[in-house]
Structures are given as C-alpha cells and as structure tokens.
C-alpha distance (Angstrom), angle and dihedral (degrees) to the residues before:
residue distance angle dihedral
M1 . . .
S2 3.81 . .
N3 3.79 125.5 .
I4 3.81 86.7 -143.4
P5 3.80 115.2 85.1
Q6 3.82 114.4 -112.7
L7 3.84 94.2 -175.4
L8 3.78 129.8 39.8
V9 3.76 121.6 -158.1
H10 3.82 114.8 -169.0
S11 3.83 101.3 -158.8
P12 3.83 135.3 17.1
K13 3.86 84.7 -122.9
D14 3.83 92.6 62.3
N15 3.80 122.1 109.0
V16 3.85 93.9 -168.2
G17 3.79 132.0 51.2
V18 3.82 132.7 -163.9
V19 3.79 124.9 -114.2
V20 3.81 108.9 -126.2
V21 3.81 101.7 -177.9
E22 3.80 132.9 71.1
G23 3.79 119.2 -111.2
L24 3.81 101.6 15.5
K25 3.82 105.8 -176.6
A26 3.79 132.4 -154.8
G27 3.78 111.2 -92.1
T28 3.85 94.9 31.9
D29 3.79 113.3 144.3
M30 3.80 97.5 -137.0
L31 3.77 128.5 -153.5
C32 3.81 102.9 -135.8
V33 3.82 119.6 -163.1
V34 3.81 125.3 -162.9
T35 3.84 103.8 -144.9
E36 3.84 95.6 -161.4
D37 3.81 94.7 64.0
N38 3.87 102.5 9.2
S39 3.82 91.9 -120.1
S40 3.79 120.4 142.5
F41 3.78 141.4 -157.8
T42 3.79 137.5 172.9
M43 3.79 129.2 -116.1
T44 3.78 135.2 167.0
S45 3.80 121.3 -117.1
K46 3.83 110.1 -126.7
T47 3.83 94.3 -161.7
D48 3.81 141.1 18.2
V49 3.82 106.1 -83.6
P50 3.82 126.1 -169.8
I51 3.79 121.1 -128.5
G52 3.80 112.0 -86.1
H53 3.81 94.2 26.7
K54 3.78 123.3 111.7
I55 3.80 133.6 -111.5
A56 3.79 125.0 -154.1
L57 3.79 114.1 -113.7
T58 3.82 90.9 -163.6
D59 3.79 133.9 17.9
L60 3.81 106.1 -73.7
K61 3.81 123.3 -165.5
S62 3.78 133.1 -167.1
G63 3.82 110.1 -70.1
D64 3.82 94.9 27.7
T65 3.82 119.3 125.7
A66 3.79 117.1 -116.8
I67 3.82 112.0 -135.9
K68 3.83 121.7 -156.1
Y69 3.86 125.2 159.3
G70 3.82 83.9 12.7
E71 3.84 87.4 -68.9
D72 3.82 137.0 106.5
I73 3.81 106.7 -97.3
G74 3.79 97.7 172.2
K75 3.78 150.8 -52.7
M76 3.76 125.7 -72.3
V77 3.82 109.7 -120.1
G78 3.78 92.4 -179.7
E79 3.78 137.8 20.5
A80 3.79 130.3 -82.8
E81 3.78 121.4 -176.8
K82 3.79 120.3 -143.7
G83 3.81 104.9 -72.3
G84 3.83 91.9 20.6
H85 3.79 130.8 128.5
V86 3.83 117.8 -89.5
H87 3.79 116.9 -167.7
T88 3.82 141.3 114.3
H89 3.82 92.5 -47.4
N90 3.81 91.2 66.9
L91 3.84 106.5 12.8
K92 3.80 128.9 63.5
T93 3.78 130.6 -177.1
K94 3.81 116.8 -115.3
R95 3.80 89.9 -140.6
W96 3.80 94.8 88.1
C-alpha cells in the first residue's frame, strides 16, 4: 500500500471521499485520510475511479443522502457499494 493518500475525506461525518490520484484501479488498497482530524484508514476500491470522482465509504442505496464536507451534497439515485464509484450516474444534486 502507498504512503501517499489516494482518497481524501473531509469530515468524519462524510459517507463519500474524493479520489486524488490518476488511474485508481479496482482492487487498490487505498490510504484514506480525513483532513478535518488528520486520521486515516484503509479501504479497497471496488471499481476503477477517475481522479476527482467520489467513492462510497459505506454501502449507499437509492434515496440515501450523500455527505461530503459534513454536508448534504445530494441524493443517491442508484446504488454504490462500499468502495464503489459515486458520480452523476448514481448521485444527483437536490438543487434542481
């Protein structure tokens, strides 16, 4: 496993984190860092995920609220298992 974080989580309340490396592949054991308290944990990516996209920190189902920065960033409109890709195919803003 790398000493360089592959996933950043802003708050311990978050249920999604952001990929911060290019070319993250399925099966990668990621170093995940929580920026608010500088804690860390490991998790395995279930799919290839592009840089800047999100990964579910827990199993999320349709209707669940996605939390980033400790805040509601949208509603899941599809499922994402823990370690799975979260983006526009399964997450929609509640703004419109």
